[in-house]
C-alpha positions as CSV (number, residue, x, y, z in Angstrom):
1,M,34.8,2.9,-8.6
2,K,31.8,2.8,-6.3
3,Y,29.1,0.4,-7.5
4,T,25.5,-0.1,-6.5
5,Y,23.6,-3.3,-7.2
6,Y,19.9,-3.9,-6.7
7,P,19.5,-7.6,-5.8
8,Q,16.5,-9.7,-6.6
9,N,14.6,-12.2,-4.4
10,I,16.6,-11.5,-1.2
11,C,16.0,-9.3,1.9
12,P,18.6,-6.6,1.2
13,K,17.4,-3.9,-1.2
14,E,20.9,-2.7,-2.2
15,I,24.5,-3.8,-2.2
16,T,27.3,-1.3,-2.6
17,F,31.0,-1.7,-2.8
18,D,34.2,-0.4,-4.4
19,I,35.8,-2.1,-7.3
20,Q,39.4,-1.3,-8.4
21,N,40.5,-3.5,-11.3
22,D,39.2,-6.8,-10.0
23,V,39.5,-6.2,-6.2
24,I,36.3,-5.6,-4.2
25,T,36.3,-3.5,-0.9
26,E,33.9,-1.6,1.2
27,I,31.0,-3.9,0.8
28,H,27.7,-2.8,2.4
29,F,24.2,-4.4,2.3
30,L,21.1,-2.3,2.9
31,G,18.7,-4.4,4.8
32,G,18.8,-8.2,5.5
33,C,20.5,-10.1,8.4
34,N,22.8,-7.4,9.7
35,G,25.2,-9.5,11.6
36,N,25.6,-12.2,8.9
37,L,26.0,-9.6,6.1
38,K,28.6,-7.6,8.0
39,A,30.5,-10.9,8.5
40,I,30.3,-11.8,4.8
41,A,31.5,-8.2,3.9
42,K,34.5,-8.5,6.3
43,L,35.4,-12.0,5.1
44,V,35.6,-11.1,1.4
45,D,36.9,-7.6,1.7
46,G,40.0,-7.3,-0.6
47,W,39.1,-10.5,-2.6
48,T,39.1,-10.5,-6.3
49,V,36.0,-10.9,-8.4
50,E,37.0,-14.4,-9.3
51,E,37.6,-15.4,-5.7
52,I,34.2,-14.1,-4.6
53,V,32.4,-15.8,-7.5
54,S,34.1,-19.1,-7.0
55,K,33.2,-19.2,-3.3
56,L,29.7,-17.6,-3.2
57,A,28.0,-18.1,-6.6
58,G,25.2,-20.6,-6.4
59,N,24.6,-20.5,-2.7
60,T,20.9,-20.6,-1.8
61,C,18.8,-19.4,1.2
62,G,16.0,-21.6,2.4
63,Y,13.4,-22.2,-0.4
64,K,14.9,-19.4,-2.6
65,D,17.1,-20.2,-5.6
66,T,19.5,-17.5,-4.6
67,S,21.0,-15.9,-1.5
68,C,22.7,-12.7,-0.3
69,A,26.1,-14.3,-1.0
70,D,24.9,-15.4,-4.5
71,Q,23.6,-12.0,-5.3
72,L,26.9,-10.5,-4.2
73,A,28.7,-12.8,-6.6
74,L,26.3,-11.6,-9.4
75,A,26.9,-8.0,-8.4
76,V,30.7,-8.1,-8.5
77,Q,30.5,-9.8,-11.9
78,E,28.2,-7.1,-13.2
79,A,30.5,-4.4,-11.8
80,Y,33.6,-5.9,-13.3
81,Q,32.0,-6.1,-16.7
82,A,30.7,-2.5,-16.4
83,Q,34.2,-1.3,-15.4
84,S,35.7,-3.1,-18.4
85,K,33.4,-1.2,-20.7
86,V,34.2,2.2,-19.2
87,G,38.0,1.7,-19.0
């Protein structure tokens, strides 16, 4: 299932990815630090929701209380819950 998440308080305006059961692939960020976000997407491609959340949730960026990585963790959790309601 393709999922789109609209993050809050970070530079990217949108995060999209595929979720199949609890595995996340094809992660793309719209906006933000292109090189860093492509690297994050490659590093976690094929990880489970639990793996992504355990490694990325709670990361902050500068003075912000969140980050692109933290918002990705929130996005995959939301997608997993939405998928569970549909299936």
